[in-house]
MIBA-912263 format. One record per residue: residue number from 1; residue in one letter; x, y, z of N, C-alpha, C, O in turn. Coordinates in nm, 4 decimals. Example, Ala and Ser with C-alpha at 12.3 -4.5 7.8 and 13.67 -1.06 7.14 Angstrom:
<recs>
{1; "A"; {1.3190; -0.5690; 0.7800}; {1.2300; -0.4500; 0.7800}; {1.3200; -0.3300; 0.7800}; {1.4236; -0.3319; 0.8465}}
{2; "S"; {1.2850; -0.2250; 0.7080}; {1.3670; -0.1060; 0.7140}; {1.2900; 0.0030; 0.7870}; {1.3409; 0.1138; 0.8039}}
</recs>
This chain:
<recs>
{1; "X"; {-4.7853; -3.1512; 1.5861}; {-4.7279; -3.1388; 1.7307}; {-4.5815; -3.1632; 1.7361}; {-4.5032; -3.0901; 1.7968}}
{2; "X"; {-4.5450; -3.2803; 1.6629}; {-4.4122; -3.3022; 1.6503}; {-4.3247; -3.2096; 1.5739}; {-4.2042; -3.1997; 1.5973}}
{3; "X"; {-4.3872; -3.1415; 1.4818}; {-4.3266; -3.0339; 1.3846}; {-4.2816; -2.9133; 1.4739}; {-4.1759; -2.8505; 1.4677}}
{4; "X"; {-4.3904; -2.8962; 1.5603}; {-4.3827; -2.7570; 1.6479}; {-4.2726; -2.7925; 1.7493}; {-4.1963; -2.7037; 1.7872}}
{5; "X"; {-4.2607; -2.9211; 1.7958}; {-4.1570; -2.9430; 1.9091}; {-4.0247; -2.9359; 1.8586}; {-3.9301; -2.8908; 1.9232}}
{6; "X"; {-4.0169; -2.9881; 1.7233}; {-3.8802; -2.9749; 1.6466}; {-3.8542; -2.8384; 1.6298}; {-3.7406; -2.8006; 1.6587}}
{7; "X"; {-3.9399; -2.7522; 1.5868}; {-3.9193; -2.6213; 1.5556}; {-3.8642; -2.5457; 1.6774}; {-3.7615; -2.4782; 1.6716}}
{8; "X"; {-3.9477; -2.5631; 1.8016}; {-3.8941; -2.4995; 1.9227}; {-3.7635; -2.5398; 1.9552}; {-3.6858; -2.4572; 2.0033}}
{9; "X"; {-3.7264; -2.6653; 1.9336}; {-3.6150; -2.7242; 1.9767}; {-3.4881; -2.6574; 1.9007}; {-3.3842; -2.6217; 1.9562}}
{10; "X"; {-3.5181; -2.6477; 1.7602}; {-3.4130; -2.5876; 1.6768}; {-3.4033; -2.4263; 1.7157}; {-3.2942; -2.3694; 1.7116}}
{11; "X"; {-3.5173; -2.3610; 1.7515}; {-3.4895; -2.2194; 1.8100}; {-3.4237; -2.2145; 1.9140}; {-3.3490; -2.1186; 1.9331}}
{12; "X"; {-3.4367; -2.3273; 2.0160}; {-3.3703; -2.3067; 2.1294}; {-3.1980; -2.3139; 2.1210}; {-3.1177; -2.2419; 2.1802}}
{13; "X"; {-3.1735; -2.4178; 2.0337}; {-3.0211; -2.4467; 2.0021}; {-2.9632; -2.3232; 1.9256}; {-2.8560; -2.2692; 1.9529}}
{14; "X"; {-3.0453; -2.2877; 1.8303}; {-2.9779; -2.1701; 1.7591}; {-2.9755; -2.0447; 1.8169}; {-2.9003; -1.9630; 1.7638}}
{15; "X"; {-3.0444; -2.0072; 1.9202}; {-3.0740; -1.8849; 1.9606}; {-2.9679; -1.8822; 2.0901}; {-2.9868; -1.7924; 2.1722}}
{16; "X"; {-2.8655; -1.9685; 2.1114}; {-2.7571; -1.9856; 2.2084}; {-2.6873; -1.8518; 2.1698}; {-2.6712; -1.8214; 2.0516}}
{17; "X"; {-2.6466; -1.7733; 2.2718}; {-2.5845; -1.6393; 2.2450}; {-2.4479; -1.6691; 2.1666}; {-2.3698; -1.7554; 2.2065}}
{18; "X"; {-2.4248; -1.5918; 2.0525}; {-2.3038; -1.6069; 1.9847}; {-2.2418; -1.4615; 1.9912}; {-2.3129; -1.3610; 1.9879}}
{19; "X"; {-2.1037; -1.4576; 2.0006}; {-2.0459; -1.3351; 2.0417}; {-1.9891; -1.2958; 1.8695}; {-1.9147; -1.3644; 1.7994}}
{20; "X"; {-2.0419; -1.1878; 1.8426}; {-2.0100; -1.1390; 1.6862}; {-1.8603; -1.1021; 1.7055}; {-1.8133; -1.0537; 1.8085}}
{21; "X"; {-1.7846; -1.1349; 1.5797}; {-1.6631; -1.1059; 1.5782}; {-1.6459; -0.9452; 1.5603}; {-1.7099; -0.8745; 1.4824}}
{22; "X"; {-1.5316; -0.8991; 1.6624}; {-1.4888; -0.7738; 1.6662}; {-1.4065; -0.7160; 1.5437}; {-1.3918; -0.5962; 1.5193}}
{23; "X"; {-1.3615; -0.8099; 1.4794}; {-1.2486; -0.7868; 1.3725}; {-1.2817; -0.8893; 1.2706}; {-1.2980; -1.0071; 1.3026}}
{24; "X"; {-1.2923; -0.8448; 1.1422}; {-1.3179; -0.9303; 1.0282}; {-1.2254; -0.8755; 0.9131}; {-1.1892; -0.7582; 0.9038}}
{25; "X"; {-1.1914; -0.9813; 0.8236}; {-1.0948; -0.9534; 0.7221}; {-1.1509; -1.0078; 0.5791}; {-1.1826; -1.1265; 0.5702}}
{26; "X"; {-1.1617; -0.9305; 0.4802}; {-1.2074; -0.9645; 0.3475}; {-1.1410; -0.9109; 0.2318}; {-1.0465; -0.8363; 0.2575}}
{27; "X"; {-1.1676; -0.9310; 0.1093}; {-1.1221; -0.8503; 0.0161}; {-1.2292; -0.7948; -0.0854}; {-1.3149; -0.8702; -0.1316}}
{28; "X"; {-1.2235; -0.6824; -0.1139}; {-1.3315; -0.5982; -0.1826}; {-1.3331; -0.6403; -0.3253}; {-1.2478; -0.7215; -0.3613}}
{29; "X"; {-1.4296; -0.5897; -0.4208}; {-1.4331; -0.6275; -0.5503}; {-1.3209; -0.5788; -0.6341}; {-1.2920; -0.6402; -0.7368}}
{30; "X"; {-1.2569; -0.4748; -0.5986}; {-1.1358; -0.4236; -0.6638}; {-1.0014; -0.4975; -0.6112}; {-0.8902; -0.4590; -0.6474}}
{31; "X"; {-1.0204; -0.6077; -0.5221}; {-0.9082; -0.6879; -0.4809}; {-0.8362; -0.6148; -0.3541}; {-0.7362; -0.6640; -0.3019}}
{32; "X"; {-0.8975; -0.4891; -0.3075}; {-0.8356; -0.4370; -0.1981}; {-0.8648; -0.5160; -0.0668}; {-0.9789; -0.5564; -0.0444}}
{33; "X"; {-0.7786; -0.5346; 0.0062}; {-0.7895; -0.6014; 0.1528}; {-0.8596; -0.5163; 0.2421}; {-0.8154; -0.4016; 0.2490}}
{34; "X"; {-0.9666; -0.5468; 0.3183}; {-1.0428; -0.4745; 0.4074}; {-1.0407; -0.5439; 0.5395}; {-1.0610; -0.6650; 0.5479}}
{35; "X"; {-1.0135; -0.4591; 0.6548}; {-1.0058; -0.5159; 0.7797}; {-1.0927; -0.4245; 0.8505}; {-1.0677; -0.3046; 0.8635}}
{36; "X"; {-1.2013; -0.4864; 0.8987}; {-1.3032; -0.3855; 0.9935}; {-1.2720; -0.4310; 1.1542}; {-1.2727; -0.5461; 1.1977}}
{37; "X"; {-1.2492; -0.3274; 1.2163}; {-1.2358; -0.3491; 1.3723}; {-1.3311; -0.2732; 1.4403}; {-1.3317; -0.1502; 1.4456}}
{38; "X"; {-1.4232; -0.3596; 1.4998}; {-1.5434; -0.3090; 1.5837}; {-1.5213; -0.3016; 1.7211}; {-1.6157; -0.3359; 1.7924}}
{39; "X"; {-1.4263; -0.2675; 1.7706}; {-1.4067; -0.2597; 1.9154}; {-1.4636; -0.1247; 1.9660}; {-1.4238; -0.0202; 1.9145}}
{40; "X"; {-1.5561; -0.1239; 2.0662}; {-1.6022; 0.0047; 2.1159}; {-1.5136; 0.0680; 2.2200}; {-1.4851; 0.0195; 2.3294}}
{41; "X"; {-1.4781; 0.1719; 2.1751}; {-1.3744; 0.2608; 2.2651}; {-1.4379; 0.2849; 2.3972}; {-1.5600; 0.2857; 2.4130}}
{42; "X"; {-1.3514; 0.3043; 2.4908}; {-1.3705; 0.3276; 2.6268}; {-1.4150; 0.4813; 2.6417}; {-1.3565; 0.5648; 2.5726}}
{43; "X"; {-1.5147; 0.5203; 2.7279}; {-1.5665; 0.6490; 2.7313}; {-1.4328; 0.7501; 2.7751}; {-1.3361; 0.6985; 2.8311}}
{44; "X"; {-1.4348; 0.8629; 2.7521}; {-1.3467; 0.9735; 2.7998}; {-1.2021; 0.9556; 2.7553}; {-1.1087; 1.0239; 2.7973}}
{45; "X"; {-1.1920; 0.8501; 2.6601}; {-1.0386; 0.8409; 2.5976}; {-1.0500; 0.8890; 2.4551}; {-1.1527; 0.8819; 2.3877}}
{46; "X"; {-0.9339; 0.9388; 2.4159}; {-0.8999; 0.9708; 2.2676}; {-0.8866; 0.8430; 2.2030}; {-0.8137; 0.7494; 2.2357}}
{47; "X"; {-0.9738; 0.8528; 2.0984}; {-0.9641; 0.7297; 1.9865}; {-0.8593; 0.7108; 1.9131}; {-0.8435; 0.7719; 1.8074}}
{48; "X"; {-0.7765; 0.6264; 1.9578}; {-0.6533; 0.5972; 1.8792}; {-0.6821; 0.4560; 1.7853}; {-0.7737; 0.3794; 1.8151}}
{49; "X"; {-0.6112; 0.4372; 1.6935}; {-0.6091; 0.3049; 1.6299}; {-0.4730; 0.2651; 1.5718}; {-0.3887; 0.3439; 1.5290}}
{50; "X"; {-0.4630; 0.1220; 1.5768}; {-0.3406; 0.0699; 1.5040}; {-0.3792; -0.0542; 1.4061}; {-0.4496; -0.1408; 1.4580}}
{51; "X"; {-0.3537; -0.0665; 1.3154}; {-0.3633; -0.1789; 1.2194}; {-0.2439; -0.2638; 1.1909}; {-0.1513; -0.2055; 1.1344}}
{52; "X"; {-0.2305; -0.3709; 1.2146}; {-0.0897; -0.4540; 1.1855}; {-0.1369; -0.5903; 1.1205}; {-0.2549; -0.6234; 1.1092}}
{53; "X"; {-0.0266; -0.6653; 1.0789}; {-0.0407; -0.7902; 1.0611}; {0.0837; -0.8640; 1.0692}; {0.1922; -0.8087; 1.0515}}
{54; "X"; {0.0694; -1.0038; 1.0988}; {0.1992; -1.0809; 1.1342}; {0.1960; -1.1943; 1.0673}; {0.0876; -1.2510; 1.0540}}
{55; "X"; {0.3126; -1.2492; 1.0128}; {0.3268; -1.3809; 0.9524}; {0.4680; -1.4408; 1.0018}; {0.5764; -1.3867; 0.9800}}
{56; "X"; {0.4513; -1.5456; 1.0628}; {0.5548; -1.5936; 1.1199}; {0.5978; -1.5187; 1.2507}; {0.5247; -1.5175; 1.3496}}
{57; "X"; {0.7161; -1.4582; 1.2470}; {0.7592; -1.3984; 1.3836}; {0.7704; -1.2273; 1.3547}; {0.8107; -1.1466; 1.4385}}
{58; "X"; {0.7272; -1.1955; 1.2233}; {0.7472; -1.0491; 1.1874}; {0.5968; -1.0046; 1.1915}; {0.5005; -1.0622; 1.1409}}
{59; "X"; {0.5999; -0.8885; 1.2636}; {0.4525; -0.8043; 1.2794}; {0.5012; -0.6711; 1.2167}; {0.6024; -0.6116; 1.2538}}
{60; "X"; {0.4158; -0.6298; 1.1148}; {0.4189; -0.5109; 1.0358}; {0.3248; -0.4149; 1.0628}; {0.2074; -0.4481; 1.0462}}
{61; "X"; {0.3501; -0.2958; 1.1031}; {0.2494; -0.1894; 1.1355}; {0.2018; -0.1281; 0.9909}; {0.2841; -0.0810; 0.9123}}
{62; "X"; {0.0707; -0.1327; 0.9651}; {0.0097; -0.1038; 0.8481}; {-0.0444; 0.0498; 0.8433}; {-0.0238; 0.1210; 0.7450}}
{63; "X"; {-0.1145; 0.0938; 0.9570}; {-0.1681; 0.2052; 0.9810}; {-0.1882; 0.2577; 1.1046}; {-0.2242; 0.1762; 1.1895}}
{64; "X"; {-0.1731; 0.3886; 1.1446}; {-0.1971; 0.4181; 1.2827}; {-0.2104; 0.5670; 1.2897}; {-0.1529; 0.6432; 1.2121}}
{65; "X"; {-0.2963; 0.6073; 1.3952}; {-0.2901; 0.7414; 1.4170}; {-0.2327; 0.7728; 1.5570}; {-0.2514; 0.8842; 1.6060}}
{66; "X"; {-0.1655; 0.6807; 1.6202}; {-0.0934; 0.6997; 1.7407}; {0.0216; 0.7955; 1.7338}; {0.1009; 0.7618; 1.6459}}
{67; "X"; {0.0535; 0.8956; 1.7932}; {0.1507; 0.9725; 1.7856}; {0.2911; 0.9153; 1.8325}; {0.3015; 0.8705; 1.9467}}
{68; "X"; {0.3931; 0.9162; 1.7506}; {0.5194; 0.8525; 1.7905}; {0.5320; 0.7232; 1.7174}; {0.6418; 0.6676; 1.7121}}
{69; "X"; {0.4064; 0.6620; 1.6500}; {0.4170; 0.5471; 1.5795}; {0.4067; 0.5899; 1.4410}; {0.3530; 0.6956; 1.4078}}
{70; "X"; {0.4670; 0.4933; 1.3481}; {0.4539; 0.5139; 1.2031}; {0.4301; 0.3832; 1.1244}; {0.4856; 0.2795; 1.1606}}
{71; "X"; {0.3496; 0.3869; 1.0189}; {0.3278; 0.2744; 0.9536}; {0.4690; 0.2265; 0.8824}; {0.5598; 0.3096; 0.8795}}
{72; "X"; {0.4866; 0.1230; 0.8368}; {0.6072; 0.0778; 0.7529}; {0.5949; 0.1492; 0.6217}; {0.4786; 0.1633; 0.5837}}
{73; "X"; {0.6938; 0.1999; 0.5397}; {0.7071; 0.2580; 0.4338}; {0.6261; 0.1974; 0.3259}; {0.5605; 0.2647; 0.2464}}
{74; "X"; {0.6324; 0.0747; 0.3255}; {0.5573; -0.0017; 0.2004}; {0.4051; 0.0116; 0.2249}; {0.3319; -0.0078; 0.1278}}
{75; "X"; {0.3572; 0.0386; 0.3283}; {0.2049; 0.0698; 0.3394}; {0.1677; 0.2149; 0.3604}; {0.0481; 0.2408; 0.3739}}
{76; "X"; {0.2567; 0.3120; 0.3647}; {0.2202; 0.4401; 0.3915}; {0.1155; 0.5021; 0.2818}; {0.0182; 0.5639; 0.3250}}
{77; "X"; {0.1344; 0.4860; 0.1349}; {0.0523; 0.5287; 0.0478}; {-0.0494; 0.4363; -0.0085}; {-0.1166; 0.4592; -0.1091}}
{78; "X"; {-0.0552; 0.3214; 0.0712}; {-0.1273; 0.2199; 0.0100}; {-0.2581; 0.1707; 0.1041}; {-0.3419; 0.0879; 0.0685}}
{79; "X"; {-0.2551; 0.2415; 0.2320}; {-0.3621; 0.2033; 0.3067}; {-0.4321; 0.3413; 0.3673}; {-0.3694; 0.4448; 0.3898}}
{80; "X"; {-0.5639; 0.3238; 0.3876}; {-0.6441; 0.4345; 0.4597}; {-0.7525; 0.3795; 0.5499}; {-0.8037; 0.2687; 0.5337}}
{81; "X"; {-0.7842; 0.4664; 0.6478}; {-0.8812; 0.4453; 0.7595}; {-0.9741; 0.5175; 0.7581}; {-0.9623; 0.6387; 0.7400}}
{82; "X"; {-1.0942; 0.4533; 0.7786}; {-1.2167; 0.5374; 0.7915}; {-1.2939; 0.4967; 0.9333}; {-1.2727; 0.3849; 0.9804}}
{83; "X"; {-1.3732; 0.5782; 0.9923}; {-1.4399; 0.5573; 1.1122}; {-1.5635; 0.4855; 1.0698}; {-1.6139; 0.5095; 0.9600}}
{84; "X"; {-1.6193; 0.3898; 1.1602}; {-1.7287; 0.3104; 1.1309}; {-1.8511; 0.3669; 1.2067}; {-1.8224; 0.4331; 1.3064}}
{85; "X"; {-1.9629; 0.3547; 1.1819}; {-2.0686; 0.3928; 1.2723}; {-2.1318; 0.2715; 1.3212}; {-2.1465; 0.1841; 1.2358}}
{86; "X"; {-2.1757; 0.2438; 1.4476}; {-2.1535; 0.3427; 1.5611}; {-2.0193; 0.3496; 1.6522}; {-1.9939; 0.4256; 1.7456}}
{87; "X"; {-1.9478; 0.2538; 1.5994}; {-1.8132; 0.2607; 1.6570}; {-1.7148; 0.1716; 1.5733}; {-1.7576; 0.0872; 1.4945}}
{88; "X"; {-1.5773; 0.1947; 1.5946}; {-1.4841; 0.1085; 1.5158}; {-1.4038; 0.1894; 1.3921}; {-1.4250; 0.3079; 1.3662}}
{89; "X"; {-1.3212; 0.1162; 1.3306}; {-1.2617; 0.1572; 1.2097}; {-1.2538; 0.0667; 1.1124}; {-1.2690; -0.0503; 1.1475}}
{90; "X"; {-1.2321; 0.0911; 0.9872}; {-1.2197; 0.0221; 0.8714}; {-1.0735; 0.0712; 0.7943}; {-1.0482; 0.1851; 0.7550}}
{91; "X"; {-0.9846; -0.0518; 0.7848}; {-0.8777; -0.0136; 0.7148}; {-0.8730; -0.0719; 0.5647}; {-0.9089; -0.1887; 0.5497}}
{92; "X"; {-0.8374; -0.0094; 0.4702}; {-0.8431; -0.0650; 0.3400}; {-0.6958; -0.0655; 0.2800}; {-0.6320; 0.0396; 0.2736}}
{93; "X"; {-0.6462; -0.1812; 0.2383}; {-0.4980; -0.1763; 0.1888}; {-0.5041; -0.2096; 0.0383}; {-0.5655; -0.3086; -0.0014}}
{94; "X"; {-0.4439; -0.1311; -0.0393}; {-0.4439; -0.1407; -0.1770}; {-0.3210; -0.2242; -0.2389}; {-0.2074; -0.1941; -0.2025}}
{95; "X"; {-0.3407; -0.3298; -0.3328}; {-0.2456; -0.3915; -0.3957}; {-0.1686; -0.5100; -0.3118}; {-0.0572; -0.5491; -0.3465}}
{96; "X"; {-0.2299; -0.5570; -0.2119}; {-0.1443; -0.6610; -0.1396}; {-0.2280; -0.7875; -0.1355}; {-0.1748; -0.8826; -0.0782}}
{97; "X"; {-0.3484; -0.8058; -0.1854}; {-0.4315; -0.9252; -0.1832}; {-0.3536; -1.0450; -0.2450}; {-0.3486; -1.1537; -0.1875}}
{98; "X"; {-0.2891; -1.0192; -0.3724}; {-0.2187; -1.1318; -0.4349}; {-0.0754; -1.1695; -0.3690}; {-0.0132; -1.2721; -0.3963}}
{99; "X"; {-0.0370; -1.0784; -0.2857}; {0.1038; -1.1107; -0.2326}; {0.0976; -1.1544; -0.0729}; {0.1989; -1.1651; -0.0038}}
{100; "X"; {-0.0168; -1.1745; -0.0323}; {-0.0410; -1.2115; 0.1184}; {0.0410; -1.3400; 0.1432}; {0.0609; -1.4167; 0.0490}}
{101; "X"; {0.0865; -1.3647; 0.2597}; {0.1497; -1.4837; 0.3057}; {0.0190; -1.6007; 0.3244}; {-0.1005; -1.5730; 0.3355}}
{102; "X"; {0.0688; -1.7099; 0.3240}; {-0.0347; -1.8247; 0.3383}; {-0.1119; -1.8008; 0.4658}; {-0.2349; -1.8058; 0.4673}}
{103; "X"; {-0.0401; -1.7751; 0.5713}; {-0.1214; -1.7799; 0.7017}; {-0.0761; -1.6537; 0.7672}; {0.0409; -1.6264; 0.7942}}
{104; "X"; {-0.2060; -1.5622; 0.7954}; {-0.1630; -1.4334; 0.8593}; {-0.2408; -1.4023; 0.9538}; {-0.3613; -1.4239; 0.9416}}
{105; "X"; {-0.1922; -1.3486; 1.0612}; {-0.2603; -1.2740; 1.1634}; {-0.2941; -1.1230; 1.1664}; {-0.2040; -1.0413; 1.1850}}
{106; "X"; {-0.4275; -1.0831; 1.1478}; {-0.4666; -0.9427; 1.1309}; {-0.4849; -0.8971; 1.2861}; {-0.5514; -0.9648; 1.3645}}
{107; "X"; {-0.4301; -0.7950; 1.3175}; {-0.4432; -0.7292; 1.4603}; {-0.5005; -0.5796; 1.4487}; {-0.4705; -0.5091; 1.3523}}
{108; "X"; {-0.5686; -0.5432; 1.5324}; {-0.6283; -0.4070; 1.5514}; {-0.6329; -0.3629; 1.6875}; {-0.6748; -0.4410; 1.7729}}
{109; "X"; {-0.5881; -0.2265; 1.7243}; {-0.5922; -0.1925; 1.8623}; {-0.6721; -0.0657; 1.8658}; {-0.6293; 0.0256; 1.7952}}
{110; "X"; {-0.7669; -0.0471; 1.9270}; {-0.8513; 0.0838; 1.9366}; {-0.8491; 0.1217; 2.0989}; {-0.8952; 0.0538; 2.1906}}
{111; "X"; {-0.7893; 0.2357; 2.1057}; {-0.7819; 0.3010; 2.2522}; {-0.7268; 0.2041; 2.3362}; {-0.7755; 0.1974; 2.4490}}
{112; "X"; {-0.6218; 0.1151; 2.3024}; {-0.5690; 0.0283; 2.3812}; {-0.6435; -0.1268; 2.4018}; {-0.5993; -0.2191; 2.4702}}
{113; "X"; {-0.7479; -0.1252; 2.3351}; {-0.8098; -0.2692; 2.3363}; {-0.7608; -0.3481; 2.2133}; {-0.7677; -0.2863; 2.1071}}
{114; "X"; {-0.7179; -0.4594; 2.2095}; {-0.6658; -0.5565; 2.1148}; {-0.7522; -0.6435; 2.0777}; {-0.8254; -0.6866; 2.1669}}
{115; "X"; {-0.7701; -0.6923; 1.9486}; {-0.8184; -0.8068; 1.8767}; {-0.7438; -0.8493; 1.7701}; {-0.6728; -0.7714; 1.7064}}
{116; "X"; {-0.7544; -0.9744; 1.7432}; {-0.6679; -1.0272; 1.6297}; {-0.7646; -1.1351; 1.5632}; {-0.8697; -1.1708; 1.6165}}
{117; "X"; {-0.7222; -1.1788; 1.4525}; {-0.7814; -1.2860; 1.3730}; {-0.6864; -1.3512; 1.2848}; {-0.6140; -1.2844; 1.2109}}
{118; "X"; {-0.6823; -1.4872; 1.2887}; {-0.6020; -1.5640; 1.2049}; {-0.6663; -1.5937; 1.0690}; {-0.7803; -1.6401; 1.0724}}
{119; "X"; {-0.6083; -1.5731; 0.9494}; {-0.6861; -1.6042; 0.8256}; {-0.5778; -1.6719; 0.7318}; {-0.4680; -1.6196; 0.7129}}
{120; "X"; {-0.6159; -1.7904; 0.6750}; {-0.5314; -1.8327; 0.5781}; {-0.5768; -1.7722; 0.4414}; {-0.6937; -1.7401; 0.4202}}
{121; "X"; {-0.4923; -1.7612; 0.3649}; {-0.4998; -1.6893; 0.2232}; {-0.6149; -1.7539; 0.1374}; {-0.6898; -1.6835; 0.0698}}
{122; "X"; {-0.6251; -1.8827; 0.1428}; {-0.7279; -1.9486; 0.0749}; {-0.8791; -1.9410; 0.1291}; {-0.9798; -1.9662; 0.0629}}
{123; "X"; {-0.8739; -1.9043; 0.2527}; {-0.9916; -1.8737; 0.3214}; {-1.0611; -1.7461; 0.3306}; {-1.1681; -1.7215; 0.3864}}
{124; "X"; {-0.9781; -1.6645; 0.2629}; {-1.0053; -1.5031; 0.2660}; {-1.1387; -1.4885; 0.1736}; {-1.1419; -1.5332; 0.0590}}
{125; "X"; {-1.2328; -1.4311; 0.2259}; {-1.3813; -1.4173; 0.1529}; {-1.3949; -1.2958; 0.0857}; {-1.3132; -1.2088; 0.1160}}
{126; "X"; {-1.4882; -1.2667; -0.0078}; {-1.5192; -1.1470; -0.0599}; {-1.5925; -1.0632; 0.0324}; {-1.6558; -1.1289; 0.1151}}
{127; "X"; {-1.6036; -0.9286; 0.0437}; {-1.6739; -0.8473; 0.1316}; {-1.8131; -0.8148; 0.0952}; {-1.8576; -0.7010; 0.1102}}
{128; "X"; {-1.8876; -0.9191; 0.0444}; {-2.0365; -0.8958; 0.0188}; {-2.1009; -0.8563; 0.1585}; {-2.0547; -0.8915; 0.2670}}
{129; "X"; {-2.2024; -0.7862; 0.1422}; {-2.2842; -0.7437; 0.2619}; {-2.3573; -0.8590; 0.3246}; {-2.3747; -0.8665; 0.4462}}
{130; "X"; {-2.4042; -0.9578; 0.2295}; {-2.4722; -1.0822; 0.2964}; {-2.3726; -1.1830; 0.3683}; {-2.4009; -1.2428; 0.4722}}
{131; "X"; {-2.2498; -1.1942; 0.2981}; {-2.1642; -1.2861; 0.3662}; {-2.0978; -1.2409; 0.4929}; {-2.0558; -1.3250; 0.5724}}
{132; "X"; {-2.0850; -1.0994; 0.5179}; {-2.0362; -1.0564; 0.6427}; {-2.1428; -1.0357; 0.7330}; {-2.1097; -1.0278; 0.8513}}
{133; "X"; {-2.2559; -1.0257; 0.7076}; {-2.3798; -1.0266; 0.7942}; {-2.3987; -1.1590; 0.8515}; {-2.4251; -1.1763; 0.9705}}
{134; "X"; {-2.3829; -1.2679; 0.7522}; {-2.3985; -1.4041; 0.8045}; {-2.2931; -1.4459; 0.9064}; {-2.3156; -1.5176; 1.0039}}
{135; "X"; {-2.1788; -1.3946; 0.8739}; {-2.0509; -1.4259; 0.9363}; {-2.0448; -1.3759; 1.0808}; {-2.0027; -1.4439; 1.1743}}
{136; "X"; {-2.0980; -1.2312; 1.0917}; {-2.0839; -1.1696; 1.2167}; {-2.2125; -1.1562; 1.2859}; {-2.2055; -1.0863; 1.3871}}
{137; "X"; {-2.3211; -1.2015; 1.2602}; {-2.4404; -1.1865; 1.3301}; {-2.5282; -1.3058; 1.3299}; {-2.5285; -1.3805; 1.2320}}
{138; "X"; {-2.5964; -1.3267; 1.4246}; {-2.6928; -1.4335; 1.4387}; {-2.8352; -1.3975; 1.4276}; {-2.9241; -1.4825; 1.4324}}
{139; "X"; {-2.8572; -1.2692; 1.4125}; {-2.9852; -1.2148; 1.4288}; {-3.0791; -1.2508; 1.2991}; {-3.2011; -1.2345; 1.2969}}
{140; "X"; {-3.0127; -1.2945; 1.2087}; {-3.0953; -1.3557; 1.0808}; {-3.1743; -1.4666; 1.1234}; {-3.2805; -1.4871; 1.0647}}
{141; "X"; {-3.1392; -1.5397; 1.2146}; {-3.2069; -1.6645; 1.2430}; {-3.3369; -1.6449; 1.2983}; {-3.4233; -1.7265; 1.2663}}
{142; "X"; {-3.3663; -1.5526; 1.3746}; {-3.4857; -1.5123; 1.4210}; {-3.6022; -1.5043; 1.3193}; {-3.7008; -1.5769; 1.3322}}
{143; "X"; {-3.5910; -1.4232; 1.2272}; {-3.6876; -1.4145; 1.0975}; {-3.7018; -1.5293; 1.0380}; {-3.8137; -1.5620; 0.9984}}
{144; "X"; {-3.5846; -1.6178; 1.0188}; {-3.6003; -1.7455; 0.9496}; {-3.6897; -1.8481; 1.0138}; {-3.7632; -1.9281; 0.9558}}
{145; "X"; {-3.6701; -1.8315; 1.1527}; {-3.7558; -1.9344; 1.2398}; {-3.8976; -1.8961; 1.2428}; {-3.9878; -1.9795; 1.2494}}
{146; "X"; {-3.9189; -1.7526; 1.2372}; {-4.0659; -1.7262; 1.2527}; {-4.1271; -1.7423; 1.1268}; {-4.2485; -1.7626; 1.1257}}
{147; "X"; {-4.0641; -1.7370; 1.0187}; {-4.1258; -1.7656; 0.8829}; {-4.1403; -1.9219; 0.8783}; {-4.2403; -1.9682; 0.8234}}
{148; "X"; {-4.0492; -2.0034; 0.9310}; {-4.0787; -2.1612; 0.9309}; {-4.1841; -2.1820; 1.0232}; {-4.2641; -2.2714; 0.9958}}
{149; "X"; {-4.1993; -2.1184; 1.1244}; {-4.3211; -2.1477; 1.2080}; {-4.4504; -2.1272; 1.1610}; {-4.5440; -2.2027; 1.1873}}
{150; "X"; {-4.4592; -2.0172; 1.0853}; {-4.5886; -1.9776; 1.0173}; {-4.6224; -2.0523; 0.8870}; {-4.7369; -2.0537; 0.8418}}
{151; "X"; {-4.5204; -2.1130; 0.8297}; {-4.5451; -2.1895; 0.7144}; {-4.5829; -2.3224; 0.7514}; {-4.6552; -2.3912; 0.6792}}
{152; "X"; {-4.5342; -2.3636; 0.8674}; {-4.5714; -2.5158; 0.9230}; {-4.6673; -2.5344; 1.0120}; {-4.7053; -2.6492; 1.0352}}
{153; "X"; {-4.7259; -2.4196; 1.0807}; {-4.8132; -2.4515; 1.1653}; {-4.9438; -2.3818; 1.1284}; {-5.0443; -2.3982; 1.1977}}
</recs>
């Protein structure tokens, strides 16, 4: 009885709604920097994107498809953007992981909607599917609690 009470209490605390991150930053196996921006575009708008970063007071545009804007020369041949399913974009930047500033703010804008995340270089994580899933989703808790319930009751 006490075990069930504890388990239901844990379930209640752990299932408090958690907002998954709309932007995530990690490095791939080949040391490329990856920024996923999962902003859902507004209906009836042309999907535009901008990826940038800032360190200190300087903001640098890395990649964009907005007409009239251009990425900085140092990034033009080093970055690529692909569309994510069901929505959002992934920007990959080659050759900059080792030269990142200590504290960087990564920003993305999709169809005018803006998100940003501040990441310290030492806290940059690898892009494994498991680590990103655990970082951006809480849905793994439900199967775990069901498993625990069935093994202890």
